[in-house]
Backbone as CSV, one residue per row, in Angstrom:
resi,resn,N_x,N_y,N_z,CA_x,CA_y,CA_z,C_x,C_y,C_z
1,UNK,1.722,-6.331,8.126,1.965,-5.257,7.171,3.054,-4.381,7.757
2,UNK,4.176,-4.323,7.067,5.338,-3.573,7.548,5.157,-2.073,7.272
3,UNK,6.177,-1.319,7.582,6.126,0.141,7.475,6.128,0.629,6.024
4,UNK,5.496,1.782,5.831,5.539,2.549,4.578,4.968,1.795,3.382
5,UNK,3.889,1.047,3.612,3.208,0.339,2.527,2.007,1.149,2.062
6,UNK,1.609,0.932,0.829,0.367,1.502,0.321,-0.534,0.332,-0.047
7,UNK,-1.659,0.230,0.657,-2.627,-0.827,0.403,-3.795,-0.172,-0.325
8,UNK,-4.008,-0.574,-1.565,-5.036,0.043,-2.397,-6.447,-0.202,-1.883
9,UNK,-7.360,0.675,-2.287,-8.763,0.564,-1.867,-9.343,-0.779,-2.292
10,UNK,-10.061,-1.391,-1.371,-10.736,-2.644,-1.661,-9.833,-3.862,-1.648
11,UNK,-8.552,-3.684,-1.364,-7.654,-4.839,-1.276,-8.009,-5.642,-0.029
12,UNK,-7.857,-6.957,-0.117,-8.108,-7.851,1.014,-6.812,-8.581,1.314
13,UNK,-6.414,-8.518,2.587,-5.203,-9.214,3.020,-5.630,-10.252,4.046
14,UNK,-5.454,-11.516,3.711,-5.939,-12.618,4.539,-4.992,-12.894,5.710
15,UNK,-5.473,-13.735,6.630,-4.709,-14.108,7.822,-3.332,-14.646,7.471
16,UNK,-2.350,-14.234,8.253,-1.007,-14.774,8.119,-0.216,-14.255,6.940
17,UNK,-0.791,-13.380,6.135,-0.039,-12.804,5.018,0.991,-11.828,5.566
18,UNK,2.114,-11.733,4.887,3.194,-10.831,5.291,3.453,-9.868,4.141
19,UNK,3.345,-8.574,4.439,3.590,-7.536,3.442,4.847,-6.798,3.877
20,UNK,5.922,-6.903,3.087,7.197,-6.277,3.423,7.139,-4.761,3.345
21,UNK,8.140,-4.124,3.911,8.222,-2.658,3.958,8.237,-2.060,2.551
22,UNK,7.655,-0.868,2.448,7.665,-0.079,1.210,7.102,-0.862,0.030
23,UNK,5.972,-1.506,0.274,5.336,-2.354,-0.727,4.014,-1.753,-1.174
24,UNK,3.663,-1.987,-2.416,2.397,-1.552,-2.987,1.519,-2.777,-3.219
25,UNK,0.320,-2.766,-2.629,-0.689,-3.784,-2.916,-1.788,-3.066,-3.695
26,UNK,-2.032,-3.506,-4.904,-2.963,-2.819,-5.808,-4.394,-2.847,-5.293
27,UNK,-5.165,-1.851,-5.704,-6.590,-1.803,-5.376,-7.260,-3.083,-5.860
28,UNK,-8.112,-3.652,-5.002,-8.861,-4.843,-5.362,-8.088,-6.145,-5.290
29,UNK,-6.819,-6.090,-4.924,-6.011,-7.311,-4.852,-6.503,-8.210,-3.719
30,UNK,-6.322,-9.507,-3.877,-6.630,-10.479,-2.833,-5.335,-11.194,-2.471
31,UNK,-4.744,-10.768,-1.344,-3.514,-11.390,-0.853,-3.949,-12.582,-0.012
32,UNK,-3.630,-13.780,-0.469,-4.141,-14.998,0.154,-3.437,-15.319,1.468
33,UNK,-4.074,-16.193,2.225,-3.579,-16.598,3.534,-2.145,-17.120,3.433
34,UNK,-1.271,-16.559,4.273,0.113,-17.008,4.342,1.027,-16.493,3.240
35,UNK,0.512,-15.733,2.291,1.352,-15.216,1.207,2.374,-14.226,1.753
36,UNK,3.553,-14.224,1.180,4.591,-13.271,1.556,4.930,-12.394,0.360
37,UNK,4.806,-11.088,0.556,5.187,-10.117,-0.468,6.470,-9.463,0.029
38,UNK,7.559,-9.545,-0.727,8.844,-9.033,-0.241,8.863,-7.508,-0.143
39,UNK,9.797,-6.976,0.645,9.948,-5.522,0.719,10.108,-4.928,-0.683
40,UNK,9.484,-3.775,-0.873,9.523,-3.041,-2.139,8.895,-3.808,-3.292
41,UNK,7.990,-4.717,-2.965,7.299,-5.481,-3.987,6.045,-4.772,-4.458
42,UNK,5.515,-5.256,-5.563,4.241,-4.794,-6.100,3.382,-6.029,-6.299
43,UNK,2.235,-6.077,-5.607,1.349,-7.237,-5.698,0.008,-6.791,-6.255
44,UNK,-0.530,-7.587,-7.177,-1.815,-7.259,-7.793,-2.496,-8.539,-8.240
45,UNK,-3.823,-8.459,-8.369,-4.586,-9.564,-8.928,-5.422,-10.309,-7.909
46,UNK,-6.255,-11.227,-8.444,-7.108,-12.083,-7.627,-6.919,-13.505,-8.123
47,UNK,-6.158,-14.319,-7.415,-5.385,-13.985,-6.217,-4.172,-13.128,-6.589
48,UNK,-3.672,-12.394,-5.600,-2.528,-11.503,-5.848,-1.279,-12.305,-6.173
49,UNK,-0.479,-11.729,-7.043,0.848,-12.260,-7.363,1.826,-11.110,-7.266
50,UNK,3.055,-11.421,-6.877,4.096,-10.397,-6.866,4.456,-10.141,-8.318
51,UNK,4.286,-8.905,-8.750,4.507,-8.569,-10.157,5.948,-8.168,-10.437
52,UNK,6.506,-7.363,-9.513,7.871,-6.882,-9.729,8.332,-6.123,-8.493
53,UNK,9.588,-5.686,-8.525,10.130,-4.827,-7.473,9.887,-3.372,-7.870
54,UNK,9.512,-2.551,-6.883,9.301,-1.131,-7.153,10.627,-0.433,-7.436
55,UNK,10.583,0.556,-8.305,11.769,1.373,-8.563,11.972,2.345,-7.405
56,UNK,13.141,2.928,-7.339,13.424,3.919,-6.297,12.445,5.089,-6.396
57,UNK,12.135,5.520,-7.608,11.189,6.624,-7.798,9.799,6.248,-7.277
58,UNK,9.376,5.019,-7.490,8.066,4.581,-6.999,8.028,4.521,-5.474
59,UNK,9.118,4.077,-4.864,9.195,4.046,-3.398,9.123,5.471,-2.848
60,UNK,9.831,6.399,-3.485,9.754,7.803,-3.069,8.320,8.315,-3.201
61,UNK,7.614,7.875,-4.232,6.218,8.255,-4.412,5.329,7.748,-3.285
62,UNK,5.597,6.535,-2.784,4.839,6.022,-1.639,4.986,6.956,-0.447
63,UNK,6.209,7.405,-0.216,6.468,8.298,0.914,5.785,9.657,0.712
64,UNK,5.831,10.188,-0.504,5.164,11.472,-0.785,3.655,11.358,-0.597
65,UNK,3.077,10.272,-1.098,1.631,10.081,-0.962,1.218,10.003,0.498
66,UNK,2.010,9.330,1.309,1.698,9.232,2.739,1.685,10.617,3.369
67,UNK,2.635,11.452,2.988,2.704,12.808,3.526,1.451,13.603,3.147
68,UNK,1.000,13.461,1.907,-0.200,14.173,1.451,-1.427,13.703,2.233
69,UNK,-1.550,12.385,2.459,-2.667,11.869,3.254,-2.646,12.462,4.658
70,UNK,-1.465,12.574,5.251,-1.355,13.152,6.592,-1.769,14.621,6.589
71,UNK,-1.355,15.361,5.576,-1.763,16.766,5.466,-3.282,16.888,5.350
72,UNK,-3.885,16.054,4.521,-5.333,16.097,4.340,-6.061,15.715,5.622
73,UNK,-5.519,14.757,6.353,-6.125,14.374,7.631,-6.203,15.576,8.564
74,UNK,-5.107,16.314,8.664,-5.076,17.466,9.565,-6.022,18.570,9.090
75,UNK,-6.093,18.791,7.789,-7.030,19.779,7.257,-8.468,19.375,7.571
76,UNK,-8.765,18.095,7.377,-10.112,17.588,7.643,-10.468,17.754,9.119
77,UNK,-9.530,17.440,9.994,-9.767,17.614,11.433,-10.107,19.062,11.766
78,UNK,-9.497,19.976,11.045,-9.742,21.397,11.279,-10.989,21.930,10.589
79,UNK,-11.691,21.072,9.860,-12.924,21.486,9.211,-12.758,21.996,7.797
80,UNK,-11.549,21.905,7.240,-11.302,22.359,5.878,-11.706,21.273,4.887
81,UNK,-12.431,21.656,3.847,-12.800,20.724,2.792,-11.671,20.700,1.773
82,UNK,-11.196,19.505,1.449,-10.104,19.340,0.490,-10.696,18.841,-0.820
83,UNK,-10.439,19.568,-1.908,-10.940,19.161,-3.228,-10.028,18.158,-3.865
């Protein structure tokens, strides 16, 4: 799994699968053994299939979401409840 990917909840990535940078794997997806998802790809389904390339706006959204998760992590460490 390369940098800046978003792996949805409940997704399963099997042995030898390659997930390119800035890629979205949908919640519940099953990425099969040895499958390759290209950089900036969107994979979904059981078994997962590459659906399309992410737009620039969607890639920027991946980066924003990661930042929010990091902020929430730090708040949680400090004992703050995040709604």
